[in-house]
N, C-alpha and C positions, 0 to 999 in steps of 0.2 A: 587749344591754345590758353595759356594762363590769363586770368583776369588782371592780376597784378603780380609783377615778377620784379624782385630785387636781386642784382647780380654784381658780384665783386665789391660789396660794400665795405668800406674801409672808414672807421671812424677814430681819429686820434684827437683827445683833448688837449687843450694848451699845457696842461701840466704832464703831458706825455704818456698818459694812460691810453692803451689801445683797447678799445671798447668792442669794436668790430674788425674782424680781420678776414677780408675776403668771403663775406657772409652771401649765402644765396638762400632766397626764399621764393617760392612760387606757388601761389594760391588760385584755385580754379573757382570759376563762377558757381555758385549754389552749394559749396561745401562749408562744412565746420572744420576748420583746420587748426589743429592745437599746436602751440608753440611751448616747449618745455626745455628746461635747463637749470642748472644750479644758479644761485645768486651770483652775479658777476659774470654769467655766461654771456651776456649781452643782449638778452631778450628785449628788455626795456628800452635800451638805446635804439635797437632796430625799429621797434615800434614807434618811438619818438621821431625817428626819421621819416617813416611812412606818414606820420601825421604832421609833419612841418615844425615839430618843437625843436628837433636837432637838425643840423645839415651834415651830410657825409663828406669826409675828407676826399673819398673818390668813390667811384662806383656808379651804377645806373639803376633807375627805376622806370620801370614800363607799365603803363596802365592801358589796358586793351591793346597791346602791342605797339603802344605809342610812347616815345621817350618823353617823361615829364620832369619837371623840377618843382618839388613841393617846398616853397619858400617859408610858409608859416601855416597855422592852422586854418586859417580862413581858406587859403588856397586848397587845403586838403578837404575842406567841407564842400567848397564848390566843386571838387572832382568828385564828390560822393563818398568820402571816407570819413567815418566818425569814430571817435573813441570814448569808451567809457572807462575812466580812471579808477584805480583802486580807492583812492580817497575822493569821495564825492564832491562834484564842484556845484553845489547847489546853495541857494540863499534861503536859510532856514526860516526867515521871518515872511517869506513870499509864500503864496499858494502853489499848489502843484501846477495849475494852469499857468500862472505867471511865471513860474520857473522854465516851463516848456517853451512859452512864447518869448522869454526873455532874449533879446537881440534880433527877433524876427517879429516884433510887435505889429498888430495892426491897430490903428488908432481911430477914434472918432472924427467928427468934423473938427477942423483948424488944427488937426494933428497934436492935440495937447493932451488927450486922455486915452489911456490904454482901452481898447475894446475888450473889456472882459469876457462879455457874453460869447464872441468869437473865439478867444483863447479857450473858453470852457468847451465850446462846440468841437473845436479842433482836436482838443485833447481826448474829448469822448469818442470820437471818431477813429483817431489813432489807436486808442486803447482798445476798442471793440476789433478793429482791423487785424490787430497782432496778437490779441489775447492777453494784453498786458493790463490787468485790472489796476486802476489808481482812482482815487477821489480828487476830482480836479478843484474843489473848493477847500479842501484840507490844507493846512499849513504845513510845510515839510517838517518843522521842527515837532509836529505832533503825530507823525506817522512812522510806523516801524521801518527798520533798515531795508526789509526786503521791498517794500513799496517805494523807498528812495532810489533803489537800484532801478526799478522799473521806471522811475521817473527820468533818469539818465538815459536810458535806452530811447525812451519816447522823445526825449529831446534831441537825441542824434537823429532819429528817424524824422522828426519835424523838419530838419535841416537837410534832408534829402539824402541821408546816408544809404548807399547801397553795399558799402564794405564797413562791417562793424568791427571795430577792435576792442575786445573785452578783457581788461587787465585783472586778473585775479578776481573774477566776478563773485566767487562763492565764499570769499575769505570771512565774511561776517554773517554768513546766512545759516539758518536752521536747515536740517534735512528736507523738511517739507517746502521751505523757500527754495532750496536748490533744486528740487525736482520741478517745482512752478517755474523757475529760470529755464530749466532745461526744456520744458514745454514750449515756453516762449520761444526759446533760441530755434527749436525745430520748426515753429510757425513762422518765423522769420525766414528760414531757408525755403520753406514751401511757397513763400511769396516772393522768391527770387532773390532774396539777400544773400549776402556772403558773410561769414563769420570768422575771425581770427581770434582763438580762445587761449588766453595765456593763464596757465594754473600750475601749482606744484603738486596737486593732487592728482596722482596718476591713475587712481580708480576712476576719478571722473573724466580723464581723458579717454579711458577705454568706453566709457559709457556714452559720451556726447559726440566725440569726433569721427570724422571720416578718414582724415590723414594727420600724421604727426610729424612735425619738424624737430629735430634735437639739436641743441646748441651746447657747446662745451669749450671753455677757455677762449670765448670770442669768436669761434668759428662755428659753422655749420657741420655736424657729425652727419646727418643724413636725414632723409624724409621717408616715412613708411607708411603703408596701409594699416590703420588701426586693427582691421580684422585679422592682419598677419602678424601681430606682434602681441606682447602682454606687458603687465607692470614690471616684471623682474628683467626683462629684456630693455625695456625704456629706461629703467633704473642704471642698467650697466652702461648703455649708451651715454647717459648724462654724466655718470661719475668716471667711467673709464676703468671700472673694475667690477667685480661681483658684489651686489648688495643684497643682503638678507633683511627681508622686509618685516620679520617677526623678532620679538624679544624673547629671551629665555626667562620666563616669569614662574618659579616654582612656588607651589602652594606653601604658605607659611601661617602659623597660628599668630594672630596679633596679639600683642602685650598689653602693657599697662597704659592708662590715658598719659599723654604728653601734653597736648594742647587742650584746654577746656575753655570754652567761649560761651558766655551768658548774657543774653540781652544786648548784645552790641549794637550801638546806634550811632550814626554819623550824620550831622546836619550841617550843610555847609554855610558859608557866610551870608548867603542871601535868604537862608531860612528853609532851604529845600532839603528834605530828608532823602538822602541817598543811600543810606544802609540802614535797615529797620529790624531791631529786635533779633539779631542772628544769634542763634544757639547751637553749638556742635562740639563734637569731640574728635580729635585725631589721636589715634593709638600708635604705640610702638609697632614696627613691622608692617605698616600700613600706608598705601597711597589713597588719600582721601582727594578725590578729584572734584573740581568744581566747573560745572557746565553752565552755559548762559551766553546769549547773544552780549556782545560787548557793550559796555555802558548800563549794566544792570546791577551796578555795585560792587562788582568784583575788584577793582581798582582800589576803591575807597576800603573794603575788607583788608586788603594786603597792606595798604599803606598805614592804616590804623595799628594793625598788629606788628609791624615793623618799626613804628616810632615815626613815621613821616607825616602823619596826621594825628590830631588829637580827638579821641573818641567824645561823643555827646552824652552817652550813657552806656552802661554795661560793664562787664568784666572780662578779663581774659587771663589765664594762668598757664605757665609753663612748668611742669613738674610741681605744680602747687604754689609758685611764686607769681605775683601779679607782675604783669609786663606792660599795663596800661600806664599812661602818664610819665613815661620814661623816654628819653631820646634813643636813637638808634644803638648807641655804644652800649648802654645798660641792657638793652634786649639782646645784642650780640653776646653780652657776658652772661646771659642766661641760656647760652648754647642755642641761639636761634639763627639759622643761616638764611640768606635771602638771594634768590636769583631775580632780579627785577626784570619788569616787563620790557623796559627800555634801557638796554644796555648801555647806549652811548650817553645818556642823561645821568643814570644812576648806578650804572654797572662797572665802568672803567674810567680811568684818567687817560684820555687819548695821547697826551703829549708825554706821559710817564712811561717808564719802562716796563716790560713784561713782569720783570722781577719785582718791581715796586708795586705794581697793580696786584701781584699775588700775596704781598703782605700788608696791603693798606688797612687791613682790618685788625693787624696784631703787631704793628710796628711799636708800640709803646711797652712792650713787655718781652722779657727773655723768651727763647733766644735770640730773637731778632734784634733786640737792644741790650746792650750790656753797659750798666752804670750810665744810662742816659744816652749812650752813642749807638747809632746804628752798627750792626755788625755786617759789613759788606760781604764777607766770606758766607756768612750763613744766609744772606738774601740771594746770593748767587747760587749756592749749592740747593737751596729750596726750589729756585726757579728751574734749575737743571733737572731736578727730581721731577718737578710738576710736568714739565715740557715732555718728559719721557713717559711718565706714568698716564698721562691725559692725551697724549699722541697729538700735541700742539705743534703744527708745522712751523717751527721757528729754529733757526741755527743757534740763537742764543737769547737769554733772557735780558740782555742789555739793549735789545732792539725796543723802540716806541711801540706801544700796543697799537698804535694807529697804522702801522704797517702791515697788520694781519688782516687775512680775509675775515668777513663776518662770522663764519662758522669757527675759525680759530680764535677770535676775540671772545666768542661765547664760551669756548672751552677754557680760555682763562678764568672767566667769572665761575663756571662750574668747578673747576680745579680749586680755586680760592675757597669757595663755599664749602665744598665737600671735604677739604683738608682742615676745616676749622673745628673739628671735633663736635659737630652739632648734635643736638637731641632732636631738633625740629628743623626741617628745611621747607621754607615757603619758596616754591618755584612758580613764579608768574611767566607764562608764555616762554618756557625754557627753550624752545627751538624755533622761535619766530625770526624768520629772516636768515636761516642758515641753511647749509646744502643738505642734500639728501643723505650723504655719507656721514655728517656731523649728526644729523638727526638720529640715524641708526645708533651711533656711538653714545649719545646723550640719554637716549632712551634706555640702553642697557645699564649705563651708570645709574641712573634712577632707581631702576628694578633692583640691581645688585645691592644698593645701599639700603633699600627697602628690606630686602631678604636678610640683610645683615642687622636689622633691627631699628633703622631710622624712621622716624615719622615724618612724612611728607605731605604737605598740603600743595596740591597741583592745581594751578589755574590756567586753563588754556581756551582760547577760542576756537581750537580745531577739536572738534567732537570726536573725530577718529583718534586723535591722540588720547584724549581723556579717556575713551572706552578701552583702548589698548592697554593703558599702564594702571588704571585705578583699580582698587580692591572695593571701594564704595564711591558713589557719585552723588553729589549734591547739586541741585539745580537751583540757580538764581534768577529771579524775575522782579524787576522794578525795585531792587534793593532788598528784596526778602528771599529767604530760602523756601522754596515752595514744594521740595521733594528731597529725600534722602533714600537712595536706593542701593542695594547690593549689586554689584556688577556681575550678574549672573548670566549664562548663555542666552536666556530668553529676553534679556533687555535689549531693545532695539533703538537705533538711531532715531526712528519715528516716534517711538513712545517718549523718548527725552525730549524731542522736539515739540511735542505737544505741551510739556512743562514750560520749556524755553520760552514759548509765544504766550505763555499765560493762558493756554486754553484749558488746562488741567491743573489741579492743585491736590497734593496728596493729603488724605485725612489726617488730622492732627496727631491721633493716636498712633497710626502707623509711622509718621514721620518721627515722632519721639522714640518709638521702639527702634528705629533704624539709626538714631544719633549716636 
C-alpha cells in the first residue's frame, strides 16, 4: 500500500496553462523516490499541491489510503508532510536554533521570552538523531550553504515531518556537501522517514533513489525501479527522444591571450570586498571554467567585466584594449559577448519579438539599420536564419519571446551572443533552468565555438558542467581565486570541492604557472 498517492491530478491555472494533466504519483513508506522531468513538465506544481501551496483543479490525494484535502502548508505539516524549497526560507539574522524553533517556540514564564536553551537542546538532539550536524548558536548568515540546507531539513523534522520533499537539494552544494546530504537522507530513511527527491542531475538519481517517476509535458510518463534503468533511458523518457549525454570536444592548441585580468577588486556600497585581487588570462580556443559555491564573487566578476558594475581596483584588457570603466555597449564593441546568469532580467526583453531580441545589441548600425531606420526585412531574415541555425522551436520571429519555453528562450540569448562575431564569450550559468535537450545543444555549441577559436569564460554552479566543458578550471572562494588547474583526467570533483569549501588553497607559484 502506498504511503501517499496522487491520482488523476489536473491543475489548470487562471491564464489557461495546463500544468498537470491526469498526473499519477505513488510513493511507498521508507523509500527515496526521485521525481524528474524537464522544466515545465509539472514537477513543482505537483509538489506544491502535495504541500498545500496550490490546489488541484481535479483529482485525488490519498495519505495512508485515506482521502485527504491539503488546503494549505499548515495542513500538510499537520499531516506529516514537510518541504525543503530550493530557495531557503530562513531568517539570516537569527541563530540556527531560533530558525528551527520559529513558529513552534517554547517560551519562558509569562510567555513573553523565547526559551532559547530549550531550542538549543532540541536542535542538538535532532542533529544527533539524524546525523545532520549544525551549530545551534551560529547565525544563519555566517554559516556555509550546506549547513543552511541541513537547518531547513531539521526545521521540517522539528515540525514532525514523516514525508520530506526535497526540491533540487544539491543545486548549490559542493561534492562533499552532496555526499553528506546523501548520508543524511539515508539516515532519515533508516529512521522510518520517506523522501521525495526532485533533481535534474540524473547521476544523483541513480545514486540516491529507490524508484523514479518521470514527467513530461504535464503528464506522468512512468515509474521505474532505479536499479532497472540508467541515465540514458531516463533522459529519453524525459525528452521523448534519444539524448546523448557527452559532447564532442576535440583537443585543440590554445592561441594567443584574449582576456587579461590583473588585480581586479570590487568593494560594494557598504564597504564589503566581494572580489579581491583577481588575476587570470583566457586564451583563444579555450574554455576557462570558474567553479565555486554561488555567492563567492562569481557574479561580481562577471558584472565588472561586462560593464554592469564599476571595479574598485585593477585592470582588464581584451586584445590589449582596456574594458574597465566603460558601459556595456563599449565592451560589446570590443567583441565581448555575454550570456547572463538571469536571462529574464538581463538576457531578453519578454514583450519584444524574437526578432527584436536577436538584434538588440546591433540595432544601431548596418545592416540592421539603414540611414537611421530599422530594416524590417533584414531583421526578419536574421531571425529566420537564427531560428533554423540554433534550432529554436518557434514558427516565426514575430512572436514575443515570452511565448517560448525556458530552453528556447535561452537559445535566443545564445544565438544572439554567438552571432555577434565575438572574440570573448562570458557565459554565466548558460544552462540554468533549461531542459536536458537544450543543455545538450548549448554544450555542443560552446565546445564548437571554442574549437573554432573563441575564448570562453564559463561560470557555472553545476560542477559537472564545468568539468565536462572546461580546458582549465579556476576556483573562487570568498571573492578570491584559490586555484587554477588544468582539467586533466586525474582532477576529481572531490579535489575541486576542497578548494570550493576553502579547505585547501593552491600554492601561489603553482597558481601563477597555471594562470
